[in-house]
C-alpha positions in Angstrom: 114.6 18.0 93.4 114.3 17.8 90.0 116.3 15.6 87.1 117.7 16.8 84.3 115.1 15.1 81.4 111.7 16.5 83.3 111.0 20.7 83.1 110.7 21.7 87.0 107.8 22.5 88.9 108.8 26.0 89.4 108.1 26.4 85.7 104.8 24.8 86.1 104.2 27.7 88.8 105.8 30.6 86.5 103.5 29.1 83.0 100.1 28.8 85.4 100.7 32.5 86.9 102.2 33.7 83.8 100.6 32.5 80.5 98.3 35.3 78.9 96.8 32.1 76.7 95.8 30.4 79.8 94.6 33.2 81.3 92.6 34.2 78.4 91.3 31.2 77.2 89.8 30.7 81.3 88.6 34.3 80.9 87.5 33.2 77.4 85.0 29.9 78.7 84.0 31.4 82.4 82.6 34.3 79.3 81.0 31.7 77.3 79.6 29.8 79.9 77.8 32.8 81.3 76.2 34.0 78.4 75.7 30.0 77.0 73.2 30.2 80.4 71.6 33.6 79.0 71.0 32.2 75.5 69.9 28.2 76.8 66.0 29.9 77.1 66.4 30.3 73.5 67.7 27.2 72.6 71.4 28.9 71.9 74.6 28.9 72.8 77.0 31.8 72.7 78.9 30.5 69.4 75.8 30.1 67.5 74.6 34.1 68.8 77.7 35.0 67.3 77.5 33.4 63.9 73.3 34.3 63.9 74.9 37.9 64.0 77.8 37.6 61.6 74.8 36.7 59.1 73.1 39.6 59.9 74.2 41.9 56.9 72.1 43.6 54.4 73.3 41.4 51.5 74.0 37.4 52.6 77.7 37.2 52.6 80.0 34.3 51.6 81.6 31.3 54.0 85.2 32.5 54.0 84.4 36.4 55.1 81.8 34.5 58.2 84.8 32.0 58.8 87.3 34.7 59.1 85.4 36.9 61.0 84.4 34.1 63.7 88.5 33.1 63.3 87.3 29.4 62.0 88.0 27.1 58.9 85.4 26.6 56.4 84.8 22.8 58.1 83.7 24.0 61.4 81.6 26.7 60.2 79.9 24.6 57.9 79.4 22.0 60.7 78.2 25.3 63.1 75.7 26.2 60.2 74.4 22.7 60.3 71.8 22.7 63.7 71.0 26.3 63.1 70.1 25.2 59.3 67.8 22.0 60.6 66.1 24.5 62.9 65.2 26.6 60.0 67.2 29.9 61.4 70.2 29.9 58.7 69.4 28.8 54.4 72.9 28.3 52.9 72.3 28.3 49.1 75.0 28.4 45.8 76.1 32.0 44.7 74.3 32.6 41.3 77.3 33.8 39.7 79.7 30.6 41.0 78.1 28.0 42.2 81.2 26.6 44.2 80.6 29.8 46.2 77.9 29.4 48.8 76.3 32.4 50.8 74.8 32.4 53.9 71.3 33.8 54.3 69.5 34.3 57.7 66.2 33.1 57.3 62.9 35.7 59.1 63.0 33.0 62.0 66.3 33.6 62.5 65.8 37.6 62.2 62.7 36.9 64.5 65.6 34.7 67.2 67.7 37.5 67.1 65.5 40.5 67.5 64.6 38.4 71.0 67.6 37.4 72.2 69.1 41.1 71.5 67.9 42.5 75.2 69.3 39.5 76.5 72.7 40.3 75.2 73.0 44.0 76.1 71.9 43.2 79.7 74.5 40.3 79.7 76.7 42.6 78.0 76.5 45.9 79.8 76.8 43.8 83.3 79.9 42.4 82.0 81.6 45.9 81.0 80.4 47.7 84.5 82.0 44.2 86.5 85.4 44.3 84.7 85.7 48.1 84.3 87.9 49.4 81.4 86.2 47.4 78.8 87.4 50.2 75.6 91.0 49.4 77.0 90.2 45.8 77.2 88.6 45.7 74.0 91.9 47.3 72.3 94.3 44.8 73.6 92.3 42.2 72.8 92.4 43.7 68.6 95.6 44.1 69.2 96.1 40.5 69.7 94.0 39.4 66.9 96.1 38.7 64.1 99.6 39.1 65.9 102.4 35.8 65.2 105.4 36.3 67.0 108.7 35.6 65.0 110.0 32.7 65.9 113.7 32.0 67.1 115.4 28.9 65.1 116.7 27.1 68.2 113.1 27.9 70.2 111.4 25.8 66.9 113.4 22.2 67.8 
């Protein structure tokens, strides 16, 4: 029996079964756990691997574009960089043209670690793509979601 001041349990079940956000979060966490396990021998998380890859550019990038690529704010990026800096994998330097801007550089040790981890990433990625099938379609759908902002109706915002 439902009461007017409570969300019906049926609604909970509907959200559980249909919520795209919930299903994407669950899938992302499951995938992240698998990549974390694969990168554990390198003392690296999947997030750290992605960050190191984002820094693998011809010229050291500034923080803002890296944060945008990884869908994180600058404060979160700064925190994520700290353990990589302590390990000597990343160097953060002020930009010569603007001391307020910081450039992110992979060190030789960072490049060496990436070289060792790429075969692991390739094997894991290939295995996941084969297991799920339709990887190109999934990638296209996820890219369409990136940056999507649904219109909010004033009555639903109350």
